[in-house]
C-alpha positions, 0 to 999 in steps of 0.5 A: 521489460518483463515485470512479475507482480505479487498480490495480483488479486489485491487492489494495488497489485491489480492496478500495477498490472493493468498500468504496465500492460497500457505501456506495453510491458510483459506483466506477470500478475500472480496471487497466493494460488499461483505461488505459495511465497512462504515456500522457499524452493517453490519461489525460487524455481518459479522466479528462475523459470520466469527470469523476470527483469523485475519483481514488484512485490505487492503481496502481503498479510494485511489483516492488521487487527487479525495479525495480532493473534495470527502472528505466525502467518503474518511473519511468514508471509511479510518477512519470510516471503519477502526474503525468498522473493528478494533472493530469487530476484538477486539470483536472476538479477532482477530489480525488486520493489517492496510495498511497505506502510505508514504502520512502521511509525508509531504516529507520535511525531508532530510532523510528517515522517521523513524517509529517514526517521527511525521506524518504531511500529506499534502493531504486529502488522507494522512490525512484520512490514518493517522487518521486511524492509530490513530483509530487502535492504540487507540482501539487495542493492537494486531495490526500492522500498516504497512506503504507502497509506490509506489505499483505495482502488477498484479491485477489492474492499476498502474505506471508500467503499465501506463508506458507501456501503454504510451510507445505504443503511445509516444517515449518521456515522461516527468515524475516528477524527484524530488519526491523520494521513493521506488517502492513495489511489492505487491507479495514481501509485501504479503509474508512479511505481511503473515510472520508478521500476524503469530506472535506477534510482533505488532506495526508500520512498514515501508515496502518497497522494498529496494533502492530509486529512483525518478519517472522518474528513475523508468519510465527509469528503466521500459523501460530498462527492457522491452526493450522500446525506450522512452526517459524520461524527468525529470520535477519538481513537480511544472511543473506537477501540481495535485490537491493533493499535494505530498511528495517530500521525501517519502523515509522510514526507515525499522529499526523496520523490521530489529530490530524485525528479519524480512527479508528485501524485495528484491531491487526494481529493482529486484522486477521490473524485476520480475514483468515485466517478469510476465506481458510478461507471461500474454500477451503471 
């Protein structure tokens, strides 16, 4: 099976390619320097030459705060680029997997969001990812839309690495304690995505590690597992203003994964323990 993976230079794309190679697939990871996804003709000719069996679209504009001002670039990458890739996939009859986000929801629900709940994004990044979903749904039938949240992995920057970096110069930090979601390890996520792309159980899924926490609880667990003595003070969203609004409830129901026979990912605490172990090995 030949699989094209966009966003190879990011956290998830890197691990998707690595997982596919482990399983013996013909993996082709590309970044923005390899293909300008907002150049329509370039996308069509690139995909037509490669003729993959599947495209896993991990590439995206993900600078959530910067997106509030750099709207044109964010739209072009997340919506127009997705449209061109989806059309190119349709042309070569390739399966298409689009990575979306918990930020398509406003976070006002009292319960975990189901796959069927209506998205109501409260920041521009979330809006463009939802518009990307609609593009995929309107153009294709053989597609997967996968909403993920709070990802961390070896290749790139993330919350875990930031917290560990802060521990080198701080013995006390403030972290938002009223936003809840599921930290998700890209290695765990990649395994399931490769499982999914091999089959034909198409549709929209929520995929995260199991369990929920706040950012402050996440930070505390990072320090506990890495034996760092840093005091974490839980503060409110209002005490940590950001340019883009964040949903307070990013909890996602994974019922459709269960209904379609997919194995749920490990608990986020176990995933974090594995990641910190890998990080420590890299340092050595």
